[in-house]
C-alpha positions in Angstrom: 11.3 -34.4 -55.6 14.0 -33.8 -58.2 15.9 -37.0 -57.5 14.2 -40.0 -56.0 16.1 -42.2 -53.6 17.6 -45.2 -55.2 19.1 -48.4 -54.0 22.7 -49.3 -54.7 23.4 -50.7 -58.2 20.8 -48.7 -60.0 21.8 -46.5 -62.9 21.3 -42.8 -62.4 21.6 -42.1 -66.2 19.6 -43.5 -69.0 20.6 -47.0 -70.2 21.9 -45.4 -73.4 24.4 -43.2 -71.7 27.4 -45.5 -71.4 31.2 -45.0 -71.2 31.3 -45.9 -74.9 28.7 -43.3 -75.8 30.5 -40.6 -73.7 33.9 -41.5 -75.3 32.4 -41.3 -78.8 30.9 -37.9 -78.0 34.3 -36.7 -76.6 36.1 -37.8 -79.7 33.4 -36.1 -81.9 33.9 -32.8 -80.0 37.6 -33.1 -80.3 37.3 -33.6 -84.0 35.1 -30.5 -84.3 37.7 -28.6 -82.4 40.3 -29.6 -85.0 42.1 -32.4 -83.1 43.4 -34.6 -86.0 44.0 -37.6 -83.8 40.8 -37.6 -81.7 40.3 -41.3 -82.3 43.4 -41.9 -80.1 41.9 -40.3 -77.0 40.7 -42.7 -74.2 39.6 -42.3 -70.6 43.2 -42.9 -69.6 44.1 -39.8 -71.6 41.9 -37.8 -69.4 43.2 -39.4 -66.3 46.8 -38.9 -67.4 46.1 -35.2 -68.2 44.4 -34.6 -64.9 47.1 -36.3 -62.9 49.8 -34.4 -64.7 48.0 -31.1 -64.2 47.7 -31.7 -60.5 51.4 -32.5 -60.3 52.2 -29.3 -62.3 50.1 -27.4 -59.8 52.2 -28.9 -57.0 49.3 -30.8 -55.4 50.8 -33.2 -52.9 50.9 -36.9 -53.8 48.4 -37.9 -51.1 45.8 -35.6 -52.5 46.6 -36.8 -56.1 46.1 -40.4 -54.9 42.8 -39.4 -53.3 41.5 -37.4 -56.3 42.5 -40.1 -58.7 40.7 -42.8 -56.6 43.9 -44.9 -56.2 44.5 -47.0 -53.1 45.9 -45.0 -50.2 49.7 -45.3 -50.2 49.7 -46.4 -53.8 52.3 -45.1 -56.2 50.3 -46.1 -59.3 49.6 -42.5 -60.1 53.2 -41.9 -61.0 52.8 -43.9 -64.2 50.2 -41.3 -65.3 52.4 -38.2 -64.8 54.1 -36.7 -67.8 57.4 -35.7 -66.2 58.4 -33.5 -69.1 55.2 -31.4 -68.7 55.9 -31.1 -64.9 59.5 -30.0 -65.7 58.3 -27.4 -68.2 55.8 -26.1 -65.6 58.5 -25.9 -63.0 60.8 -24.1 -65.4 58.0 -21.6 -66.3 57.3 -21.0 -62.6 61.0 -20.3 -62.0 61.1 -17.9 -64.9 58.0 -16.0 -63.7 59.2 -15.7 -60.1 62.6 -14.5 -61.4 60.9 -11.8 -63.4 58.8 -10.8 -60.4 62.0 -10.5 -58.4 63.4 -8.3 -61.1 60.3 -6.1 -61.1 60.6 -5.7 -57.3 64.3 -4.6 -57.7 63.3 -2.1 -60.4 60.7 -0.6 -58.0 63.2 -0.4 -55.2 65.7 1.4 -57.4 63.2 4.0 -58.6 62.0 4.9 -55.1 
């Protein structure tokens, strides 16, 4: 059997694989990728980025709350959303749909 059944409270990873170890690895990889301020990244950075991306992708708030493991009906997730990034994503979406409309008009005029 690949995974043996375990009772609640037992670790599934080795004792040496902790949040601190994982964060140190993340920061090391970011440094290798050229991120100058990798030491400033935290787990909240990841949570904020994911929440912002979900919002940019126009995922409904109920789903964002569920995916972020916040309490149902909570608005705590809003503090994690970078509204400027969402506004930029909305603007880019408006620009791409406008150019698609222009393309359709061009096709109509050539036919």
